C-alpha positions, 0 to 999 in steps of 0.5 A, spaced: 317 496 424 320 503 426 319 503 433 316 511 432 310 506 429 310 501 434 308 507 439 303 511 434 299 504 434 297 508 442 293 503 446 292 496 444 290 489 447 296 485 449 302 488 444 309 487 444 315 490 441 323 487 440 327 485 435 323 490 430 317 487 430 310 488 434 306 482 437 298 482 438 296 475 441 290 473 443 290 467 448 285 461 449 280 461 455 284 454 457 290 461 458 286 466 460 283 462 466 290 460 469 293 466 468 287 470 473 288 463 477 296 464 478 295 472 478 290 471 484 293 467 488 300 471 487 295 477 489 293 475 495 300 473 497 304 479 496 307 483 500 305 491 502 310 495 497 310 491 491 304 490 486 302 484 481 298 485 475 297 481 469 297 483 462 300 490 463 307 493 459 314 494 461 319 498 458 324 493 458 330 497 454 329 504 449 325 500 443 323 494 448 316 493 450 314 487 454 307 485 456 308 479 460 302 475 462 303 477 470 309 481 473 311 483 480 314 489 481 315 495 486 309 498 487 312 506 487 316 503 482 316 509 476 313 509 470 304 511 470 302 507 462 310 502 461 314 499 468 320 503 467 324 498 471 326 491 472 320 487 475 321 482 481 317 476 478 315 475 469 309 470 470 309 467 461 303 462 460 306 459 456 300 458 449 302 453 442 302 460 438 307 463 443 311 457 446 317 458 443 319 465 443 317 464 450 322 459 453 327 462 446 327 470 445 323 472 451 327 468 456 334 471 454 331 478 453 328 478 461 334 475 463 338 481 460 333 486 463 334 485 469 327 481 471 329 477 477 325 471 477 321 468 470 316 463 472 313 459 465 307 456 467 305 450 462 297 449 462 299 443 456 304 438 461 301 442 467 307 444 470 310 451 473 317 452 471 321 456 476 328 460 474 333 466 476 337 471 474 344 469 475 348 475 471 344 476 465 341 469 464 334 465 467 338 458 471 332 453 472 331 453 480 324 448 481 319 445 477 312 443 479 308 438 477 300 439 477 300 434 483 303 438 489 302 444 492 309 447 492 311 454 497 315 458 493 319 462 496 321 468 491 321 474 490 315 472 496 312 466 500 305 464 497 303 457 497 300 454 490 295 449 489 298 445 482 293 442 481 287 447 482 291 452 478 291 447 472 284 444 474 280 444 468 
């Protein structure tokens, strides 16, 4: 789809545009539950001057718009309709229908666009994988299973009870 046609769609539920393709997804209840719990945890720990939002758009390049499950960014970042600078943290909750994109192409594009940190939250294996940007490419920093409570120090200190995060 040409980018102009994507823009003409206006506001739609969970849409992204990259590689000349528009995607729209409908997440499962489990996905939304884990996403909501993590968003709340990040919001509770978020320092003044930063903000946490779920399902808000990020224009990573002129014809590249993403809608990560959760983003952390500077509160004064430009863009009332879309974030227009690289976020401090991008989080994707993995779903069977989007897993390959989240761990593949989107991981690559998020890194090249300058997101500092990328978390992959996997409700199937009950794991939180923390990746850091190293020169435009994400490298694994840590992998946390559901059985522990962990403190992640970047982009700010936040304690995450992985057992509660992934509780069914």
